[in-house]
Structures are given as structure tokens and as C-alpha cells.
C-alpha positions in Angstrom: 201.9 59.8 39.8 200.2 56.5 39.3 200.6 54.1 36.5 197.2 55.0 34.9 198.2 58.7 34.7 201.6 57.8 33.3 200.0 55.7 30.5 197.6 58.5 29.7 200.4 61.0 29.4 202.5 58.7 27.3 199.5 58.2 25.0 198.9 61.9 24.7 202.6 62.3 23.6 202.1 59.6 21.0 199.0 61.5 19.7 201.0 64.7 19.4 203.7 63.0 17.4 201.1 61.4 15.1 199.5 64.9 14.6 202.9 66.2 13.4 203.3 63.3 11.0 199.7 63.8 9.8 200.4 67.5 9.1 203.4 66.6 6.9 201.8 63.5 5.2 202.0 63.6 1.4 199.8 60.7 0.4 196.2 60.0 1.4 197.2 56.6 2.6 199.6 58.1 5.0 196.9 60.5 6.3 194.5 57.6 6.8 197.1 55.6 8.7 197.9 58.5 11.1 194.2 59.3 11.6 193.5 55.6 12.5 196.4 55.6 14.9 195.3 58.8 16.6 191.8 57.3 17.0 193.3 54.1 18.5 195.3 56.1 21.0 192.2 58.1 21.9 190.3 54.8 22.6 193.2 53.6 24.7 193.1 56.9 26.7 189.4 56.4 27.3 190.1 52.9 28.4 192.8 54.1 30.8 190.4 56.6 32.2 187.8 53.9 32.8 185.2 55.0 30.2 183.5 51.6 29.7 181.2 52.7 26.8 184.2 53.8 24.8 186.3 50.8 25.7 183.8 48.5 23.8 183.3 50.7 20.8 184.5 49.4 17.5 
């Protein structure tokens, strides 16, 4: 297992935890926070995979 694969797996685990938190979020502000963190992790995953177009997206 290389470092890139390890980083992607770790990021996928983080996303799964954020999804659990999102499901139990009470306030809209909490939901928005977890959604933004999930999106950030997805961008990181794409960067780890080498997707250059996604790496430079806002």
C-alpha cells in the first residue's frame, strides 16, 4: 500500500464520520459545516488521485 492510497482511505473514513454527524445535526449551521467539510475532503481525494482540474476548483 502506498502513501497516496493510505491518504485516500483515511480521507474516505473522515467523510464517513462527517456523514454520520451530518445525519444527526440539529441546526442548519451544523449541517452546512459538515457539508463543507465533506466537500473539502472530496477535493482532497481528487487531488490525491491526481485530478488536476478538480485540484484547482474553488
